C-alpha positions in Angstrom: 105.9 79.6 88.0 105.2 83.4 89.1 108.1 85.7 89.0 108.4 88.3 91.6 110.7 91.5 90.7 113.2 92.1 93.2 112.8 95.8 94.1 115.4 97.5 96.5 115.4 100.8 97.9 118.6 102.6 96.6 118.2 106.2 98.0 115.8 107.8 100.9 115.8 111.5 102.1 113.4 113.1 104.6 111.7 115.6 103.0 109.7 117.3 105.9 107.7 116.1 109.0 107.0 112.4 108.2 107.6 112.5 104.8 110.4 110.7 102.8 111.6 110.8 99.1 112.3 107.1 98.2 114.3 106.1 95.0 113.8 102.3 93.7 116.1 100.1 91.8 113.8 100.0 88.9 114.1 103.5 88.5 110.9 104.8 90.2 111.1 107.5 92.8 108.4 109.0 95.0 107.4 110.7 98.3 105.4 109.2 100.9 103.9 110.5 103.9 104.4 108.0 106.9 102.0 109.6 109.4 99.7 106.6 108.7 102.2 104.1 109.8 103.1 106.0 112.8 99.6 106.5 114.0 99.2 102.8 114.0 101.6 103.0 117.0 103.3 100.0 118.6 106.5 99.4 120.3 108.7 99.5 117.2 107.0 102.4 115.9 106.8 104.8 119.1 110.6 106.2 118.7 109.5 107.3 115.1 107.1 109.8 116.4 110.1 112.0 117.5 110.7 113.8 114.0 114.6 113.8 114.6 114.6 109.9 115.2 112.3 109.6 112.0 114.6 111.6 109.9 117.3 109.0 110.8 115.9 106.6 108.3 118.8 104.7 106.2 118.8 101.8 103.9 120.0 98.3 105.1 120.2 95.7 102.4 117.8 97.4 100.2 115.1 98.1 102.9 114.0 101.1 104.8 115.2 101.0 108.3 115.4 103.0 111.3 118.0 103.0 114.2 115.8 100.8 116.3 115.6 98.2 114.0 112.1 98.9 112.5 111.9 98.4 108.8 109.5 98.3 105.9 109.5 96.0 103.0 110.8 97.6 100.0 108.4 95.6 97.5 105.4 96.2 99.5 106.2 99.7 99.7 107.1 100.0 96.1 103.6 98.4 95.3 101.7 100.6 97.6 103.3 103.8 96.4 102.7 102.8 92.6 99.2 101.9 93.3 98.6 105.4 94.9 100.2 107.3 91.9 103.3 108.3 94.2 105.9 107.1 91.8 107.4 108.5 88.7 110.3 107.3 86.5 113.6 108.9 87.2 115.8 106.8 85.0 115.5 104.2 82.2 114.7 100.5 83.1 117.8 98.5 82.9 118.1 96.5 79.6 119.5 92.8 80.0 
């Protein structure tokens, strides 16, 4: 049986242009430039091209979300940021 760690987003903060600082439930945190996501285009992504709208990112049920309903999977985002070296530990692992 394969176990998948459930990682949620706890905090999101705009840090300039299309960059967000993201904190995950496993104590990891990092910054991600979402310009590549926006460049892919599409109906749901189009509103994010407006910096003011992009900065309205929020967390819904542990997932990075925007007011138009566009969201990004927290586990996939965590894995991608970890693979690129964008994450660092900000608090100890939960013991239990």
